[in-house]
N, CA, C and O of each residue as an XYZ file, in Angstrom:
912
protein
N       5.614      4.189     25.076
C       5.940      4.787     23.783
C       5.674      6.292     23.841
O       4.608      6.723     24.281
N       6.637      7.077     23.401
C       6.509      8.532     23.461
C       5.382      9.023     22.556
O       5.063      8.401     21.542
N       4.793     10.141     22.942
C       3.733     10.743     22.126
C       4.313     11.168     20.780
O       5.289     11.917     20.742
N       3.729     10.701     19.676
C       4.284     11.032     18.365
C       3.952     12.461     17.956
O       2.995     13.059     18.448
N       4.756     12.990     17.052
C       4.423     14.275     16.441
C       3.418     14.030     15.316
O       3.233     12.900     14.865
N       2.778     15.102     14.876
C       1.834     14.972     13.767
C       2.556     14.505     12.502
O       2.009     13.719     11.729
N       3.764     14.978     12.293
C       4.541     14.564     11.119
C       4.855     13.075     11.178
O       4.809     12.390     10.156
N       5.174     12.571     12.370
C       5.459     11.140     12.513
C       4.222     10.302     12.208
O       4.322      9.250     11.576
N       3.067     10.763     12.652
C       1.827     10.044     12.348
C       1.524     10.094     10.852
O       1.122      9.090     10.265
N       1.713     11.249     10.242
C       1.449     11.383      8.806
C       2.309     10.424      8.004
O       1.878      9.901      6.976
N       3.548     10.191      8.487
C       4.473      9.324      7.768
C       4.123      7.846      7.927
O       4.809      6.988      7.371
N       3.073      7.540      8.672
C       2.581      6.173      8.752
C       1.619      5.840      7.613
O       1.324      4.668      7.378
N       1.132      6.849      6.912
C       0.028      6.639      5.974
C       0.460      6.423      4.537
O       1.248      7.190      3.985
N      -0.075      5.359      3.940
C      -0.135      5.227      2.494
C      -1.548      5.659      2.116
O      -2.509      4.917      2.319
N      -1.664      6.865      1.565
C      -2.986      7.392      1.215
C      -3.514      6.616      0.013
O      -2.924      6.657     -1.066
N      -4.625      5.911      0.203
C      -5.119      4.966     -0.795
C      -6.042      5.638     -1.812
O      -7.035      6.271     -1.454
N      -5.689      5.482     -3.084
C      -6.500      5.997     -4.199
C      -6.738      4.854     -5.176
O      -6.310      4.902     -6.329
N      -7.430      3.821     -4.692
C      -7.625      2.606     -5.477
C      -9.086      2.300     -5.777
O      -9.382      1.350     -6.501
N      -9.995      3.089     -5.231
C     -11.401      2.805     -5.446
C     -11.717      2.828     -6.947
O     -11.255      3.720     -7.659
N     -12.495      1.861     -7.431
C     -12.720      1.737     -8.876
C     -13.431      2.924     -9.513
O     -13.319      3.139    -10.720
N     -14.164      3.697     -8.710
C     -14.936      4.792     -9.285
C     -14.242      6.145     -9.209
O     -14.859      7.161     -9.530
N     -12.978      6.192     -8.794
C     -12.278      7.469     -8.719
C     -11.956      7.988    -10.123
O     -11.459      7.248    -10.971
N     -12.241      9.250    -10.348
C     -11.937      9.881    -11.631
C     -10.504     10.407    -11.619
O      -9.855     10.452    -10.574
N     -10.026     10.801    -12.787
C      -8.677     11.361    -12.861
C      -8.558     12.622    -12.016
O      -7.531     12.850    -11.377
N      -9.603     13.440    -12.011
C      -9.573     14.669    -11.208
C      -9.478     14.336     -9.722
O      -8.771     15.014     -8.977
N     -10.184     13.300     -9.293
C     -10.135     12.893     -7.887
C      -8.777     12.306     -7.534
O      -8.279     12.514     -6.427
N      -8.175     11.573     -8.466
C      -6.833     11.046     -8.228
C      -5.837     12.186     -8.058
O      -4.973     12.137     -7.182
N      -5.958     13.196     -8.882
C      -5.051     14.339     -8.777
C      -5.227     15.063     -7.449
O      -4.246     15.414     -6.793
N      -6.472     15.285     -7.054
C      -6.715     15.950     -5.764
C      -6.177     15.115     -4.608
O      -5.655     15.663     -3.637
N      -6.302     13.791     -4.705
C      -5.796     12.918     -3.651
C      -4.286     12.992     -3.521
O      -3.752     12.973     -2.412
N      -3.599     13.076     -4.649
C      -2.138     13.205     -4.611
C      -1.724     14.518     -3.969
O      -0.795     14.557     -3.163
N      -2.412     15.590     -4.325
C      -2.077     16.902     -3.775
C      -2.381     16.965     -2.278
O      -1.663     17.620     -1.522
N      -3.450     16.279     -1.852
C      -3.771     16.225     -0.423
C      -2.683     15.473      0.335
O      -2.226     15.934      1.381
N      -2.271     14.334     -0.178
C      -1.218     13.555      0.486
C       0.073     14.348      0.569
O       0.791     14.273      1.566
N       0.368     15.107     -0.475
C       1.570     15.945     -0.467
C       1.457     17.015      0.617
O       2.423     17.287      1.330
N       0.300     17.605      0.736
C       0.071     18.639      1.759
C       0.201     18.057      3.164
O       0.743     18.705      4.060
N      -0.298     16.833      3.354
C      -0.279     16.205      4.679
C       1.084     15.625      5.044
O       1.368     15.406      6.221
N       1.924     15.376      4.049
C       3.218     14.755      4.319
C       3.117     13.271      4.586
O       3.834     12.736      5.431
N       2.210     12.588      3.853
C       2.048     11.144      4.009
C       3.302     10.406      3.542
O       4.177     10.993      2.904
N       3.379      9.120      3.864
C       4.509      8.314      3.403
C       4.430      8.090      1.900
O       5.423      8.222      1.186
N       3.230      7.748      1.431
C       3.075      7.498      0.000
C       1.629      7.700     -0.420
O       0.725      7.804      0.408
N       1.441      7.752     -1.727
C       0.123      7.647     -2.336
C       0.092      6.311     -3.055
O       0.913      6.062     -3.938
N      -0.853      5.446     -2.685
C      -1.000      4.161     -3.366
C      -2.128      4.313     -4.376
O      -3.306      4.344     -4.018
N      -1.743      4.408     -5.641
C      -2.673      4.813     -6.691
C      -2.863      3.702     -7.711
O      -2.036      2.795     -7.815
N      -3.959      3.776     -8.465
C      -4.205      2.809     -9.542
C      -3.002      2.768    -10.482
O      -2.381      3.798    -10.745
N      -2.675      1.588    -10.984
C      -1.453      1.461    -11.789
C      -1.365      2.412    -12.982
O      -0.285      2.922    -13.282
N      -2.470      2.655    -13.658
C      -2.382      3.511    -14.846
C      -2.026      4.953    -14.500
O      -1.588      5.710    -15.366
N      -2.213      5.336    -13.235
C      -2.005      6.729    -12.823
C      -0.692      6.948    -12.079
O      -0.482      8.018    -11.508
N       0.190      5.960    -12.076
C       1.465      6.119    -11.376
C       2.267      7.291    -11.938
O       2.861      8.060    -11.182
N       2.284      7.426    -13.235
C       3.042      8.512    -13.849
C       2.515      9.872    -13.374
O       3.296     10.784    -13.102
N       1.192     10.001    -13.277
C       0.581     11.231    -12.767
C       1.016     11.475    -11.327
O       1.403     12.590    -10.978
N       0.956     10.437    -10.485
C       1.321     10.582     -9.077
C       2.777     10.992     -8.933
O       3.103     11.887     -8.151
N       3.656     10.335     -9.690
C       5.084     10.658     -9.595
C       5.340     12.116     -9.964
O       6.181     12.777     -9.355
N       4.619     12.610    -10.956
C       4.773     14.005    -11.377
C       4.283     14.957    -10.281
O       4.948     15.944     -9.968
N       3.128     14.659     -9.706
C       2.544     15.546     -8.704
C       3.300     15.513     -7.378
O       3.269     16.484     -6.622
N       3.969     14.414     -7.097
C       4.669     14.260     -5.821
C       6.157     14.599     -5.912
O       6.854     14.607     -4.897
N       6.639     14.874     -7.103
C       8.068     15.161     -7.297
C       8.508     16.315     -6.399
O       7.835     17.342     -6.312
N       9.648     16.128     -5.734
C      10.185     17.163     -4.863
C       9.633     17.145     -3.456
O      10.040     17.955     -2.623
N       8.700     16.224     -3.171
C       8.123     16.115     -1.829
C       8.674     14.874     -1.143
O       9.448     14.118     -1.730
N       8.263     14.673      0.118
C       8.684     13.480      0.865
C       7.789     12.284      0.550
O       8.072     11.170      0.990
N       6.723     12.500     -0.201
C       5.713     11.467     -0.443
C       6.114     10.602     -1.631
O       6.426     11.111     -2.708
N       6.103      9.286     -1.420
C       6.464      8.343     -2.475
C       5.251      8.002     -3.339
O       4.113      8.037     -2.871
N       5.508      7.676     -4.596
C       4.465      7.127     -5.467
C       4.487      5.611     -5.332
O       5.521      4.976     -5.541
N       3.350      5.041     -4.984
C       3.267      3.586     -4.869
C       2.040      3.088     -5.614
O       1.127      3.853     -5.923
N       2.035      1.783     -5.899
C       0.901      1.194     -6.604
C       0.785     -0.275     -6.237
O       1.550     -0.793     -5.423
N      -0.196     -0.940     -6.859
C      -0.493     -2.334     -6.532
C      -0.086     -3.256     -7.674
O      -0.095     -2.872     -8.843
N       0.272     -4.488     -7.302
C       0.709     -5.508     -8.246
C      -0.128     -6.769     -8.015
O      -0.260     -7.235     -6.883
N      -0.690     -7.315     -9.093
C      -1.531     -8.504     -8.949
C      -2.808     -8.225     -8.182
O      -3.348     -9.115     -7.524
N      -3.284     -7.025     -8.260
C      -4.413     -6.551     -7.442
C      -5.730     -6.795     -8.169
O      -5.784     -6.622     -9.387
N      -6.805     -7.194     -7.466
C      -6.883     -7.406     -6.015
C      -6.804     -8.865     -5.565
O      -6.803     -9.130     -4.363
N      -6.739     -9.815     -6.497
C      -6.884    -11.218     -6.098
C      -5.598    -12.025     -6.128
O      -5.575    -13.153     -5.637
N      -4.525    -11.476     -6.693
C      -3.245    -12.162     -6.670
C      -3.094    -13.293     -7.660
O      -2.081    -13.992     -7.644
N      -4.087    -13.494     -8.530
C      -4.085    -14.643     -9.421
C      -3.317    -14.471    -10.708
O      -3.317    -15.374    -11.544
N      -2.659    -13.338    -10.897
C      -1.861    -13.125    -12.101
C      -0.680    -14.106    -12.154
O      -0.175    -14.541    -11.119
N      -0.255    -14.442    -13.365
C       0.990    -15.187    -13.514
C       2.134    -14.400    -12.881
O       2.115    -13.169    -12.868
N       3.117    -15.107    -12.363
C       4.275    -14.430    -11.777
C       4.937    -13.507    -12.799
O       5.325    -12.388    -12.463
N       5.066    -13.961    -14.023
C       5.693    -13.128    -15.061
C       4.922    -11.845    -15.300
O       5.516    -10.812    -15.608
N       3.605    -11.898    -15.162
C       2.775    -10.699    -15.322
C       2.990     -9.758    -14.134
O       3.063     -8.542    -14.311
N       3.090    -10.312    -12.938
C       3.361     -9.480    -11.768
C       4.712     -8.765    -11.909
O       4.833     -7.588    -11.572
N       5.710     -9.475    -12.403
C       7.025     -8.855    -12.594
C       6.933     -7.761    -13.656
O       7.527     -6.694    -13.502
N       6.194     -8.022    -14.726
C       6.004     -6.993    -15.753
C       5.315     -5.768    -15.167
O       5.722     -4.634    -15.419
N       4.270     -6.007    -14.383
C       3.579     -4.888    -13.723
C       4.550     -4.084    -12.859
O       4.544     -2.854    -12.871
N       5.377     -4.804    -12.114
C       6.342     -4.136    -11.237
C       7.316     -3.290    -12.044
O       7.575     -2.136    -11.702
N       7.851     -3.859    -13.106
C       8.807     -3.125    -13.938
C       8.158     -1.902    -14.561
O       8.756     -0.826    -14.581
N       6.946     -2.053    -15.068
C       6.272     -0.913    -15.686
C       5.958      0.170    -14.661
O       6.101      1.361    -14.942
N       5.531     -0.248    -13.472
C       5.239      0.722    -12.414
C       6.490      1.506    -12.040
O       6.430      2.719    -11.836
N       7.620      0.816    -11.951
C       8.868      1.510    -11.628
C       9.308      2.411    -12.772
O       9.839      3.496    -12.536
N       9.096      1.975    -14.006
C       9.369      2.840    -15.161
C       8.579      4.147    -15.062
O       9.064      5.214    -15.440
N       7.357      4.038    -14.547
C       6.480      5.212    -14.448
C       6.740      6.049    -13.199
O       6.153      7.120    -13.043
N       7.619      5.573    -12.302
C       8.002      6.378    -11.154
C       7.631      5.816     -9.798
O       7.858      6.475     -8.783
N       7.061      4.608     -9.746
C       6.720      4.011     -8.448
C       7.985      3.566     -7.721
O       8.889      2.985     -8.323
N       8.037      3.842     -6.435
C       9.167      3.419     -5.607
C       8.748      2.432     -4.517
O       9.595      1.904     -3.796
N       7.446      2.186     -4.398
C       6.934      1.176     -3.479
C       5.829      0.403     -4.192
O       5.016      0.986     -4.909
N       5.808     -0.919     -3.988
C       4.869     -1.801     -4.675
C       4.147     -2.677     -3.657
O       4.784     -3.325     -2.827
N       2.818     -2.695     -3.720
C       2.014     -3.536     -2.834
C       1.495     -4.720     -3.654
O       0.544     -4.573     -4.421
N       2.118     -5.893     -3.493
C       1.750     -7.050     -4.309
C       0.875     -8.022     -3.530
O       1.072     -8.233     -2.333
N      -0.097     -8.614     -4.228
C      -0.997     -9.580     -3.616
C      -0.470    -10.987     -3.863
O      -0.131    -11.341     -4.993
N      -0.402    -11.788     -2.801
C      -0.011    -13.190     -2.972
C      -1.089    -13.922     -3.773
O      -2.223    -13.456     -3.880
N      -0.722    -15.063     -4.328
C      -1.705    -15.916     -4.978
C      -2.448    -16.681     -3.884
O      -1.973    -17.701     -3.385
N      -3.622    -16.168     -3.525
C      -4.346    -16.706     -2.365
C      -4.691    -18.179     -2.560
O      -4.592    -18.969     -1.621
N      -5.095    -18.552     -3.772
C      -5.440    -19.949     -4.030
C      -4.266    -20.880     -3.826
O      -4.429    -21.984     -3.307
N      -3.068    -20.441     -4.235
C      -1.872    -21.251     -4.040
C      -1.514    -21.359     -2.557
O      -1.049    -22.405     -2.103
N      -1.730    -20.280     -1.808
C      -1.507    -20.333     -0.358
C      -2.434    -21.368      0.275
O      -1.992    -22.203      1.065
N      -3.715    -21.312     -0.073
C      -4.688    -22.237      0.504
C      -4.429    -23.678      0.062
O      -4.806    -24.624      0.754
N      -3.783    -23.838     -1.095
C      -3.444    -25.173     -1.587
C      -2.153    -25.706     -0.967
O      -1.789    -26.864     -1.169
N      -1.467    -24.849     -0.211
C      -0.215    -25.265      0.417
C       0.940    -25.395     -0.561
O       1.910    -26.098     -0.278
N       0.855    -24.737     -1.694
C       1.927    -24.797     -2.694
C       2.964    -23.715     -2.383
O       3.066    -22.702     -3.075
N       3.717    -23.963     -1.334
C       4.586    -22.929     -0.775
C       5.766    -22.586     -1.665
O       6.234    -21.448     -1.649
N       6.261    -23.544     -2.442
C       7.353    -23.217     -3.359
C       6.887    -22.213     -4.416
O       7.606    -21.271     -4.752
N       5.683    -22.427     -4.930
C       5.117    -21.484     -5.898
C       4.961    -20.106     -5.257
O       5.346    -19.090     -5.835
N       4.392    -20.091     -4.060
C       4.143    -18.818     -3.370
C       5.452    -18.076     -3.116
O       5.541    -16.869     -3.337
N       6.465    -18.802     -2.651
C       7.758    -18.175     -2.365
C       8.386    -17.618     -3.636
O       8.927    -16.512     -3.630
N       8.318    -18.384     -4.734
C       8.876    -17.920     -6.007
C       8.136    -16.679     -6.494
O       8.756    -15.736     -6.986
N       6.829    -16.679     -6.360
C       5.987    -15.560     -6.803
C       6.381    -14.268     -6.084
O       6.554    -13.223     -6.711
N       6.521    -14.358     -4.767
C       6.892    -13.183     -3.968
C       8.324    -12.771     -4.277
O       8.608    -11.591     -4.485
N       9.228    -13.754     -4.305
C      10.645    -13.455     -4.509
C      10.894    -12.791     -5.853
O      11.762    -11.925     -5.965
N      10.139    -13.187     -6.878
C      10.345    -12.616     -8.207
C      10.067    -11.119     -8.210
O      10.812    -10.348     -8.816
N       9.011    -10.709     -7.544
C       8.681     -9.282     -7.483
C       9.668     -8.543     -6.584
O      10.113     -7.445     -6.918
N      10.008     -9.139     -5.449
C      10.976     -8.502     -4.535
C      12.320     -8.303     -5.238
O      12.929     -7.238     -5.127
N      12.775     -9.310     -5.947
C      14.062     -9.215     -6.642
C      14.040     -8.105     -7.689
O      14.982     -7.317     -7.785
N      12.964     -8.046     -8.472
C      12.844     -7.001     -9.496
C      12.820     -5.616     -8.861
O      13.447     -4.683     -9.364
N      12.100     -5.489     -7.767
C      11.981     -4.185     -7.100
C      13.301     -3.759     -6.471
O      13.743     -2.625     -6.657
N      13.926     -4.660     -5.731
C      15.158     -4.311     -5.032
C      16.293     -3.989     -6.004
O      17.193     -3.218     -5.671
N      16.256     -4.569     -7.187
C      17.269     -4.259     -8.195
C      17.220     -2.799     -8.612
O      18.187     -2.260     -9.149
N      16.068     -2.159     -8.354
C      15.892     -0.760     -8.735
C      15.598      0.118     -7.509
O      15.048      1.213     -7.627
N      15.977     -0.387     -6.343
C      15.841      0.368     -5.090
C      14.401      0.703     -4.728
O      14.142      1.694     -4.045
N      13.478     -0.112     -5.180
C      12.081      0.025     -4.764
C      11.792     -0.974     -3.649
O      12.543     -1.929     -3.450
N      10.706     -0.748     -2.929
C      10.338     -1.599     -1.796
C       9.024     -2.316     -2.078
O       8.202     -1.860     -2.872
N       8.849     -3.461     -1.400
C       7.681     -4.307     -1.644
C       6.932     -4.587     -0.353
O       7.520     -4.958      0.663
N       5.618     -4.400     -0.418
C       4.714     -4.796      0.659
C       3.912     -5.986      0.145
O       3.291     -5.903     -0.914
N       3.921     -7.077      0.878
C       3.267     -8.307      0.440
C       1.908     -8.427      1.124
O       1.818     -8.530      2.347
N       0.853     -8.411      0.310
C      -0.520     -8.448      0.817
C      -0.966     -9.900      0.973
O      -0.939    -10.670      0.013
N      -1.381    -10.271      2.196
C      -1.804    -11.641      2.479
C      -3.274    -11.895      2.139
O      -3.609    -12.990      1.686
N      -4.135    -10.942      2.339
C      -5.611    -11.062      2.302
C      -6.073    -12.053      3.366
O      -6.591    -13.131      3.074
N      -5.861    -11.633      4.616
C      -6.075    -12.504      5.777
C      -7.505    -12.998      5.943
O      -7.731    -14.006      6.612
N      -8.474    -12.311      5.348
C      -9.868    -12.739      5.475
C     -10.063    -14.175      5.007
O     -10.978    -14.861      5.462
N      -9.202    -14.630      4.096
C      -9.354    -15.964      3.522
C      -8.419    -17.000      4.142
O      -8.469    -18.172      3.770
N      -7.578    -16.592      5.067
C      -6.500    -17.461      5.542
C      -6.669    -17.886      6.996
O      -7.322    -17.210      7.791
N      -6.064    -19.024      7.320
C      -5.945    -19.468      8.706
C      -4.611    -18.965      9.263
O      -3.721    -18.560      8.516
N      -4.496    -19.002     10.583
C      -3.262    -18.516     11.210
C      -2.026    -19.249     10.688
O      -0.963    -18.646     10.542
N      -2.161    -20.534     10.411
C      -1.011    -21.298      9.920
C      -0.514    -20.755      8.575
O       0.688    -20.749      8.309
N      -1.446    -20.300      7.732
C      -1.059    -19.698      6.453
C      -0.332    -18.373      6.675
O       0.683    -18.097      6.036
N      -0.853    -17.570      7.573
C      -0.260    -16.258      7.847
C       1.162    -16.403      8.392
O       2.064    -15.661      8.002
N       1.348    -17.359      9.290
C       2.673    -17.580      9.874
C       3.682    -18.010      8.811
O       4.816    -17.533      8.797
N       3.265    -18.913      7.919
C       4.173    -19.373      6.867
C       4.482    -18.252      5.887
O       5.610    -18.150      5.404
N       3.510    -17.417      5.591
C       3.764    -16.268      4.718
C       4.751    -15.298      5.361
O       5.617    -14.747      4.682
N       4.619    -15.094      6.659
C       5.583    -14.233      7.356
C       6.990    -14.807      7.247
O       7.954    -14.074      7.028
N       7.099    -16.126      7.402
C       8.410    -16.770      7.300
C       9.000    -16.583      5.906
O      10.172    -16.234      5.762
N       8.184    -16.816      4.886
C       8.642    -16.679      3.501
C       9.061    -15.246      3.211
O      10.101    -15.011      2.596
N       8.252    -14.285      3.654
C       8.567    -12.878      3.394
C       9.881    -12.471      4.050
O      10.636    -11.671      3.496
N      10.151    -13.020      5.223
C      11.434    -12.760      5.851
C      12.576    -13.373      5.060
O      13.630    -12.759      4.896
N      12.364    -14.573      4.576
C      13.400    -15.294      3.839
C      13.759    -14.593      2.527
O      14.931    -14.532      2.157
N      12.749    -14.063      1.820
C      13.018    -13.419      0.520
C      13.271    -11.917      0.666
O      13.443    -11.212     -0.329
N      13.292    -11.435      1.900
C      13.646    -10.044      2.227
C      12.613     -9.035      1.718
O      12.971     -7.948      1.264
N      11.333     -9.401      1.797
C      10.291     -8.413      1.535
C      10.404     -7.300      2.569
O      10.945     -7.507      3.655
N       9.896     -6.127      2.230
C      10.042     -4.967      3.120
C       8.909     -4.847      4.125
O       9.124     -4.400      5.251
N       7.704     -5.243      3.730
C       6.545     -5.235      4.626
C       5.713     -6.484      4.394
O       5.708     -7.052      3.302
N       5.012     -6.901      5.436
C       3.871     -7.795      5.294
C       2.628     -6.950      5.564
O       2.623     -6.086      6.442
N       1.581     -7.216      4.795
C       0.387     -6.368      4.821
C      -0.846     -7.246      4.968
O      -0.939     -8.311      4.358
N      -1.780     -6.796      5.771
C      -2.927     -7.626      6.133
C      -3.870     -7.935      4.983
O      -4.357     -9.060      4.863
N      -4.134     -6.941      4.132
C      -5.283     -7.077      3.246
C      -5.273     -6.020      2.152
O      -4.526     -5.043      2.201
N      -6.136     -6.255      1.157
C      -6.303     -5.257      0.096
C      -7.204     -4.118      0.536
O      -7.133     -3.015     -0.006
N      -8.054     -4.388      1.521
C      -9.087     -3.432      1.900
C     -10.394     -3.687      1.176
O     -11.383     -2.988      1.398
N     -10.398     -4.701      0.297
C     -11.589     -4.977     -0.502
C     -12.160     -6.371     -0.255
O     -13.079     -6.789     -0.959
N     -11.635     -7.095      0.728
C     -12.194     -8.394      1.112
C     -13.226     -8.179      2.218
O     -13.564     -7.043      2.551
N     -13.715     -9.267      2.775
C     -14.782     -9.180      3.776
C     -14.318     -8.492      5.050
O     -15.087     -7.771      5.686
N     -13.074     -8.711      5.420
C     -12.518     -8.057      6.605
C     -11.134     -7.515      6.273
O     -10.492     -7.949      5.317
N     -10.692     -6.561      7.080
C      -9.383     -5.963      6.871
C      -8.445     -6.286      8.004
O      -8.322     -7.439      8.418
N      -7.779     -5.253      8.509
C      -6.774     -5.448      9.557
C      -7.437     -5.619     10.914
O      -8.211     -4.765     11.346
N      -7.131     -6.725     11.584
C      -7.565     -6.916     12.969
C      -6.343     -6.830     13.880
O      -5.219     -7.095     13.454
N      -6.571     -6.464     15.110
C      -5.454     -6.376     16.055
C      -4.797     -7.736     16.254
O      -3.580     -7.827     16.416
N      -5.608     -8.795     16.241
C      -5.069    -10.143     16.425
C      -4.116    -10.507     15.278
O      -3.035    -11.052     15.506
N      -4.529    -10.200     14.051
C      -3.669    -10.495     12.902
C      -2.397     -9.665     12.926
O      -1.322    -10.163     12.592
N      -2.512     -8.421     13.311
C      -1.331     -7.559     13.353
C      -0.331     -8.043     14.398
O       0.878     -8.006     14.168
N      -0.824     -8.489     15.525
C       0.078     -9.036     16.552
C       0.761    -10.300     16.036
O       1.963    -10.492     16.225
N      -0.020    -11.158     15.383
C       0.545    -12.397     14.836
C       1.626    -12.086     13.800
O       2.699    -12.690     13.816
N       1.344    -11.158     12.914
C       2.286    -10.836     11.839
C       3.556    -10.192     12.384
O       4.651    -10.450     11.884
N       3.408     -9.350     13.411
C       4.594     -8.743     14.006
C       5.429     -9.809     14.735
O       6.658     -9.804     14.657
N       4.759    -10.707     15.430
C       5.459    -11.737     16.193
C       6.203    -12.714     15.295
O       7.293    -13.166     15.646
N       5.633    -13.048     14.142
C       6.197    -14.093     13.299
C       7.005    -13.559     12.123
O       7.451    -14.336     11.279
N       7.198    -12.256     12.057
C       8.058    -11.671     11.027
C       9.389    -11.265     11.649
O       9.418    -10.786     12.783
N      10.491    -11.448     10.924
C      11.782    -10.996     11.451
C      11.829     -9.487     11.550
O      10.999     -8.791     10.966
N      12.790     -8.991     12.283
C      12.859     -7.556     12.588
C      12.963     -6.688     11.341
O      12.500     -5.547     11.336
N      13.575     -7.230     10.274
C      13.771     -6.408      9.074
C      12.505     -6.300      8.219
O      12.485     -5.540      7.251
N      11.473     -7.033      8.552
C      10.202     -6.943      7.821
C       9.222     -6.119      8.647
O       8.917     -6.459      9.790
N       8.737     -5.043      8.060
C       7.772     -4.184      8.740
C       6.349     -4.701      8.511
O       6.125     -5.591      7.691
N       5.400     -4.133      9.245
C       4.003     -4.568      9.163
C       3.130     -3.392      8.744
O       3.246     -2.287      9.275
N       2.251     -3.657      7.774
C       1.300     -2.649      7.308
C      -0.121     -3.138      7.542
O      -0.449     -4.286      7.242
N      -0.961     -2.259      8.081
C      -2.385     -2.536      8.286
C      -3.193     -1.865      7.175
O      -2.975     -0.697      6.854
N      -4.116     -2.612      6.602
C      -4.985     -2.037      5.569
C      -6.407     -2.547      5.774
O      -6.637     -3.741      5.966
N      -7.351     -1.615      5.730
C      -8.746     -1.987      5.930
C      -9.097     -2.013      7.399
O      -8.741     -2.956      8.106
N      -9.786     -0.995      7.866
C     -10.243     -0.995      9.250
C      -9.614      0.036     10.154
O     -10.087      0.229     11.273
N      -8.549      0.716      9.708
C      -7.968      1.790     10.524
C      -8.600      3.100     10.053
O      -8.167      3.704      9.071
N      -9.625      3.515     10.773
C     -10.412      4.672     10.338
C     -10.494      5.775     11.389
O     -11.093      6.824     11.147
N      -9.888      5.538     12.566
C      -9.935      6.520     13.641
C      -8.547      6.726     14.227
O      -7.659      5.891     14.056
N      -8.369      7.844     14.919
C      -7.107      8.125     15.594
C      -6.828      7.069     16.662
O      -5.687      6.637     16.827
N      -7.869      6.654     17.386
C      -7.683      5.659     18.449
C      -7.160      4.341     17.883
O      -6.260      3.734     18.462
N      -7.722      3.889     16.744
C      -7.249      2.645     16.153
C      -5.828      2.800     15.594
O      -5.030      1.864     15.642
N      -5.527      3.979     15.070
C      -4.169      4.241     14.586
C      -3.159      4.062     15.718
O      -2.107      3.451     15.532
N      -3.485      4.594     16.881
C      -2.568      4.487     18.017
C      -2.469      3.045     18.518
O      -1.407      2.612     18.965
N      -3.574      2.305     18.442
C      -3.543      0.896     18.844
C      -2.602      0.094     17.959
O      -1.792     -0.690     18.454
N      -2.711      0.291     16.643
C      -1.864     -0.505     15.750
C      -0.410     -0.045     15.838
O       0.508     -0.850     15.677
N      -0.204      1.223     16.088
C       1.165      1.731     16.260
C       1.820      1.078     17.472
O       3.001      0.732     17.439
N       1.050      0.914     18.535
C       1.566      0.280     19.753
C       2.006     -1.165     19.482
O       2.963     -1.649     20.087
N       1.313     -1.841     18.582
C       1.651     -3.221     18.229
C       2.968     -3.284     17.466
O       3.681     -4.286     17.523
N       3.287     -2.200     16.746
C       4.502     -2.186     15.952
C       4.263     -1.963     14.474
O       5.179     -2.111     13.665
N       3.032     -1.607     14.113
C       2.707     -1.297     12.726
C       3.388      0.012     12.324
O       3.321      1.004     13.050
N       4.044      0.003     11.164
C       4.741      1.208     10.705
C       4.030      1.913      9.557
O       4.294      3.084      9.285
N       3.127      1.201      8.882
C       2.353      1.800      7.788
C       0.889      1.397      7.902
O       0.543      0.328      8.405
N       0.045      2.302      7.412
C      -1.395      2.081      7.389
C      -1.911      2.519      6.027
O      -1.598      3.614      5.560
N      -2.696      1.667      5.395
C      -3.374      2.064      4.167
C      -4.737      2.613      4.518
O      -5.513      1.954      5.210
N      -5.038      3.811      4.051
C      -6.300      4.446      4.444
C      -6.776      5.414      3.380
O      -5.989      5.985      2.624
N      -8.095      5.580      3.344
C      -8.689      6.634      2.517
C      -9.016      7.861      3.365
O      -9.131      8.969      2.842
N      -9.166      7.659      4.680
C      -9.563      8.740      5.587
C      -8.348      9.402      6.239
O      -8.410      9.803      7.401
N      -7.264      9.515      5.509
C      -6.011     10.031      6.066
C      -6.182     11.397      6.724
O      -5.758     11.598      7.862
N      -6.799     12.325      6.016
C      -6.941     13.688      6.552
C      -7.807     13.708      7.804
O      -7.467     14.376      8.780
N      -8.918     12.986      7.787
C      -9.815     12.979      8.952
C      -9.114     12.419     10.186
O      -9.281     12.938     11.289
N      -8.330     11.360      9.996
C      -7.618     10.751     11.125
C      -6.563     11.713     11.669
O      -6.422     11.859     12.883
N      -5.828     12.365     10.777
C      -4.787     13.296     11.215
C      -5.389     14.555     11.843
O      -4.816     15.111     12.780
N      -6.521     15.002     11.344
C      -7.203     16.143     11.964
C      -7.627     15.788     13.387
O      -7.498     16.604     14.300
N      -8.136     14.566     13.573
C      -8.539     14.103     14.901
C      -7.320     13.982     15.812
O      -7.385     14.338     16.988
N      -6.209     13.481     15.272
C      -4.981     13.377     16.046
C      -4.516     14.753     16.512
O      -4.115     14.931     17.662
N      -4.574     15.701     15.622
C      -4.135     17.063     15.945
C      -4.958     17.639     17.088
O      -4.421     18.285     17.988
N      -6.267     17.401     17.046
C      -7.127     17.924     18.091
C      -6.911     17.196     19.423
O      -6.844     17.843     20.468
N      -6.803     15.895     19.402
C      -6.732     15.127     20.641
C      -5.360     15.179     21.294
O      -5.245     15.061     22.514
N      -4.313     15.356     20.482
C      -2.973     15.448     21.045
C      -2.546     16.893     21.286
O      -1.465     17.143     21.819
N      -3.381     17.827     20.900
C      -3.055     19.231     21.064
C      -1.865     19.669     20.225
O      -1.062     20.504     20.643
N      -1.767     19.082     19.021
C      -0.616     19.358     18.160
C      -0.877     20.560     17.247
O      -0.011     20.932     16.455
């Protein structure tokens, strides 16, 4: 794989602004930082999507937010409402959490309908969907079936985790998700990519997006180590 440019690495990042204790001033600074770095998106708390869209207007950085976060237990109709409201406020990418309990119960028709409802609503308005599995709670058989479903309903990404469970993205899970997802479904790592070395490892696997809070530190390290 060819050595990436700094801009290419920056475009792998969804700069995460989801921590519960972030103030409005910190959210604003985070959006401006992501804009300066040229990240792919800012994934911000739902109430602040309108702020993010305003601050990112005219840049390459997308406004994104979370749906059914962090546990996925919302009614499907509520997830669709969240998606519609987020898009009304300017979000163009949505990170939705599956209903983990339904996955563990093997209620795959429910799970497929839940994901498809959000994907359909998003795609109708040219927005994209990343489906969060929360792998810390799942067995490989669950992850494989979720990859199959996400391919079937044409989700845009499969994503390892919220970043708030016991574990985040592991290399083993990322390999599994890339192997069992069709080519049109991309893979996002969240939770655990905190260094330039790990960023390059997941990129080698085929990960196209990374959710991170340490975006600037990782890119600064990349710049130094790659001589960019």
